[in-house]
C-alpha positions as CSV (number, residue, x, y, z in Angstrom):
1,M,92.1,72.7,5.4
2,D,90.4,73.4,8.6
3,G,87.0,74.1,10.2
4,I,86.1,76.5,12.9
5,Y,82.8,76.6,14.9
6,L,80.8,79.8,15.2
7,C,77.5,80.5,16.8
8,R,74.8,81.3,14.2
9,N,71.2,82.7,14.6
10,W,68.7,80.3,12.9
11,G,65.4,82.1,13.1
12,G,65.9,83.4,16.6
13,E,67.6,80.2,17.8
14,Y,71.4,80.1,18.2
15,Q,73.3,77.0,17.1
16,N,76.9,76.2,16.4
17,V,77.9,75.7,12.7
18,A,81.2,74.8,11.2
19,I,82.9,77.1,8.7
20,L,85.1,75.0,6.5
21,I,88.1,76.7,4.8
22,A,90.7,75.8,2.3
23,I,93.9,77.8,1.9
24,A,96.6,77.0,-0.7
25,V,100.1,78.0,-1.5
26,N,100.5,79.4,-5.0
27,E,103.5,79.1,-7.3
28,D,105.1,82.2,-5.7
29,G,104.9,80.7,-2.3
30,N,102.1,83.0,-1.1
31,R,98.9,81.8,0.6
32,E,95.6,82.2,-1.1
33,V,92.1,81.4,0.3
34,L,90.5,79.0,-2.1
35,G,87.1,79.0,-0.5
36,A,85.1,78.9,2.7
37,A,81.6,77.5,3.3
38,E,79.2,76.8,6.1
39,G,78.6,73.2,7.1
40,M,76.6,71.8,10.0
41,K,79.7,70.1,11.4
42,E,83.1,68.7,10.4
43,D,81.8,65.4,9.3
44,K,82.5,63.5,6.1
45,A,79.3,64.6,4.3
46,S,80.1,68.3,4.9
47,W,83.7,67.9,3.8
48,V,82.8,66.0,0.7
49,S,80.3,68.7,-0.3
50,F,82.9,71.4,0.3
51,F,85.6,69.5,-1.7
52,Q,83.2,68.9,-4.5
53,W,82.3,72.6,-4.5
54,L,86.0,73.5,-4.8
55,K,86.4,71.0,-7.6
56,G,83.4,72.5,-9.4
57,R,85.1,75.9,-9.2
58,G,88.2,74.4,-11.0
59,L,90.4,73.1,-8.2
60,D,92.5,70.2,-9.5
61,G,96.0,68.8,-9.1
62,V,95.8,68.6,-5.3
63,K,99.0,67.0,-4.1
64,I,98.9,67.4,-0.4
65,I,96.3,68.3,2.2
66,V,97.6,69.7,5.5
67,S,95.0,69.6,8.4
68,D,94.4,68.7,12.0
69,K,93.5,65.2,10.6
70,C,89.8,65.5,11.5
71,L,88.4,62.0,10.7
72,G,85.6,63.4,8.5
73,M,87.9,65.5,6.5
74,L,90.4,62.6,6.0
75,E,87.7,60.3,4.8
76,A,86.3,63.0,2.4
77,S,89.8,63.8,1.1
78,Y,90.5,60.1,0.2
79,E,87.2,60.0,-1.7
80,V,87.4,63.4,-3.5
81,F,91.1,63.7,-3.9
82,P,92.4,60.1,-3.9
83,K,95.9,61.0,-5.2
84,A,96.5,63.6,-2.5
85,K,98.7,62.8,0.5
86,C,97.6,64.0,3.9
87,Q,99.9,65.6,6.5
88,R,99.1,66.7,10.0
89,C,99.5,70.4,10.6
90,T,102.5,71.1,12.9
91,V,100.6,73.8,14.8
92,H,97.7,71.4,15.6
93,F,100.2,68.8,16.6
94,Y,102.0,71.2,19.0
95,R,98.7,72.3,20.5
96,N,97.6,68.7,21.1
97,M,101.0,67.9,22.6
98,F,101.0,70.9,25.0
99,S,97.5,70.1,26.2
100,V,99.0,67.0,27.9
101,V,102.4,68.3,28.9
102,P,102.6,69.5,32.5
103,K,103.0,73.3,32.7
104,S,106.2,72.8,34.7
105,K,107.7,71.0,31.6
106,A,106.3,73.2,28.9
107,K,109.4,75.3,28.3
108,L,111.7,72.2,28.2
109,V,109.4,70.5,25.7
110,A,109.1,73.6,23.6
111,K,112.9,73.9,23.4
112,M,113.1,70.2,22.5
113,L,110.4,70.5,19.8
114,G,112.2,73.6,18.4
115,A,115.4,71.7,18.1
116,I,113.6,68.8,16.4
117,H,111.8,71.1,14.0
118,D,114.9,73.0,13.1
């Protein structure tokens, strides 16, 4: 699960909107887009609406949700998919980590993270 922000034209006025997206892994191990929808932002209300829309389309049996751990998405997932576990996306974790690592140490940290991840 993730959301991205894009600029949208609302009657001649440009505003940012969040595009919420859900991607799943099927039984063959291949990724599939489950759905995407426009929300005003990545808040709990937008995520609840998106999750309920997915459930209305037949999504059930959600066991794990992998995301950047956006607070609104987490709160919505606990409400709509109470049995699902939440896990932080490794890519988002690495991006957050490298945003605070000094550039002079980036290669060393990358090598250490690679060893840990392996």
